[in-house]
N, C-alpha and C positions, 0 to 999 in steps of 0.2 A: 500485430505481427502475425501474419497469418499462418493458420494451420497447416501443415504438410496434409496433402491429399492422400488417401491409403484405401486399399481395398481389406475386406475382413470376412472372416466367416465362425459361425459360432458351430460349435460340437457341443454334441451329448444332451442329456435330457437332463436330471439332477443333478449332477455333478460337471458342470459345462466348462468350458474353454474357447477363448476366442481366439483366433489366429491371422494374424493380422500381415497383409502381403506387402513389402517397401519395394517401389523402385530406387535405382542406383541414388544415393544423396540425402534416401525421406528418411524419417526419423519417426520414432512414437516414444512415450514414456508411460512408465507401470511404478504403481505402488512396493515399497519395498518388501518383497518379498511373492511379490504377484509374477514373476516367470515362471514358465512351465517348460519352454524351449525355445531354441533359434536354430536357426544354420547358420552355417559356416557363411563369414562375410558380413555378419552381424558383430558389429563393436558397441561393447556395453560401458555405459561411465555414468558413474556418481556423480549427480551435481546439487550445490547447495540452494534451495529451494526448488521452484517447480519446474523449471528449464524449460520454460516458456519464451524468455529473452525478453518479458517485458517491465522487468524490474527496476534496467537502470542503474547499470554499477553495481560497483560493492554494498553502498548503501541499503540499493534495492533488492538486494540479492539477503542481505539482512532482514529486512521490514517484510519479506516472502514466506523468508524461514520462518519468520516469527509467527505470520500468520498461519502457518501448516502446525506450529508447536502447541498454539491455544485451540484452534479443530482436533489436536488429539494423534495424531498425523506425525510423521517422520519429519526430518527438518528437510532429508535429503529425498532428491527422487533420482528415478534411476533412467536413463535414457538408451534406448538403444535405437541406433545408427547404421544402414545399409550405406558399406563400404566398398562393395564390392562394384562389379559393371554390369549387375544382373538382375533380376528379382530376387528378393530373399522374405525367409518368415520369421515371425515369430511369434512367439501363444502367452496368453496370458491366462493364469488360474486361479479362482477364490479358492480359499480353505475352506470354506464350509458350504456344506449344500445350497444349491438354488440356482437362480436364471441370471444369464448375466442381460443386459437393456443396451444394447447398441441405442447412440438419442445422438442425433444431429442439430449442433446446437445452431445452427446459423436458422436451419428453421424450426426453430424456439424463440430466436429474437436476439440470439449469440448470449444469452445468461440462464444458469437454471441452477436453484437449491439444492443440495444434494445431504443426506445424513454423513456424518463423519462416519469412514472405514466404508463408504460406500462405492465410493471411486476407484478403479480399477486400473484402467488405462486409458490411453487417448495418443490421438495425433500430435507429435512434437508441436508446439504453440499454443497450448491450453493453458489460461493461466487459472492457479486455483488461490484463492482469496476467502475472503471470510464473508459470512451473511448473518448480519446481527439481528436479533429479532428486536423487532419493532415496540413489542408489548414485555416489560418487564414479567407479566406475567406467562405469560409461554417460555421465556428465557428461565425463568424459577422452578416451575413445576411441567414442562414442555417433555419431559421422559428424556433429551438425547441432547439437554442444556442450552445456552443460550445461544451458544454459535453454530451454527452449518456451513458446510463449504459453499463456495461461490465458484462457477463452472464459469469462464467465460473463455469465446473462442468462436471461430465459426466451422466448425471440422466436426469429426466425432470421436466421441466420448464411449466408455464402456462402464458402464456399473453394472452393482453384482447386489442382488434382493434374495434374503434366506428364504427358502421354501418355494409357494409358490407366488406366481408375481400374476399383481391385478393393476391395469392399466386404464386410467378413467379421463373423459372429457366433459370436464363440467362446466353445463353451460351459465351463462349471466345469473348467478342466485343460487346456483344451486349448490347443496353443503353437502357433504358426507363426512359421516365420524367416525375415526379409527385409534385403534389404540396408540400410542404415544411415539410405541417403539418400531410402528407398521410401517410409517412413511418413509419411503426410501430419497424420494425425490417431488418437487412442483416449479412449476412454473413461478416466474416471480409476481405475474398478474392474478395467482391465487394466495387469497387472505390466508394465513395462516392463524388462528387462533387455539388456545387450550381452554377447553369446558369442564365446569363440575358436574359429576356423574348425576347429581341433582338429590340421591336420596342416601344417607347415614349406612342404611342398612347394608345396598348395594356396596357401595364403597368399602366398607368395613372387611362384609362379606362376599362378596363378587366377585371375586379373585381379579379385576382389571383395573384395580386402582382407580386414583379418586380424582382422575381428568383424563375427558376424550381427547383428542387431537379434533379440530373440528377448522375445514378445510372448505373454502366456499370459492367457485369461478367469479369469471371463467379462468379458462385457463387446464392442462393437463395435471395429470397425479399417476404418480407410482407408489405401491403399494405394498410392501411382504408379509409373506405368511408367517414368518419363523425371523425375528428380530435374533441377533446374536447374542444381544442380554437374555430373554427368555431361555432361546437354547442352552446356553452355561446356565444358567438357575435352575434347569430341567437338570442337570447333568451332578451338577452338585448336592443337589438334594436328591438325587438318586445313589450317590456314592455311600459305599457302607462305612467308611470312615467319618462321614457329616449326619450317620444316622438313617441313610438308605437302606433301603434291602437287597442283599447280593444277590441273584436271580443265574448268575452263569451255571450252576451247574446242574440244572435244570430238574432237579427233585426237592422232595419236602427236606429232603437231608442233606443239600446242600450250603446251609446257613449254617450247620451244627457245625462246618469241617473249615469254613472259609475263616480266613486272619482276622481276628477281633482286634489285634494288637495296635 
C-alpha cells in the first residue's frame, strides 16, 4: 500500500511540534498521546495495529498489534483523516524536549530501523513492525532491548530525538561509538553492534555503562543527546523522596522546611 503524500512544517526550537497538512481524503497516523491539535474536518479513529492496511485481515491485525506490543508501544494507532472538501491541518508533539526528525522512507530505500518510542507520526500507509537484532549480544546488552521498530513505506515519517540531534552519514567501514540509549535510528545498511568499554575501571566508575553502541557504515545514523531513560534517571535521582536534594526554595534554609515525610 502506497503511503499518502503529505505536506508538513516543523515549529519550535527545543519543544517542537510538526504540523501536517492533508488534502481531502488523505490521512496521517500518530502514536497514542501525540496529538497536539487538529482543525475542523479532521476525523479521528483508533485502530487495532498500525493502520497501514498491509496486515491482511483480522489475523494480520492481531499479528501487527502483537509486534507493536513487543516493541513496548500501544497496540492501537490513531488515524487522522481529512473528511472535508478543503485542506486541513493536524499537529503532533512529543512529550519531552528534543527535535523532530522528518524522514522520507523512499529516499532511504523504504526501510528504517528506529528505537522504540521514537516514532511520533507519519503518513497513512506506513508499516510499523519489528527489527530483530541479529546478534544475541546486541539484544542482551544493547541498552534498548533485543527489538527495535522497523518502519516501512514510501512516504514521510516523523521521529523524535531527545535533546540535541546529530545526523551522520557514515562511509563504508566508518565507525562511530555512542551510548546505547543515544541511538535514535539507522538505515539497514548500517551494522549495529555493541562493544565493551574495555577497562574495568571505566566500566565501574565512568558512569557510561558497560557497553557502547558501535555503528559501522555505510548509511545514515541519527543520534540523540538526551535519551528518555537518562532524563528519567536524573529526575528520580534528584527527587527528595529518592534521596536527592530539594533546591526549590533557593536558600540554605530551604531544605530545613521541605516535606521529608
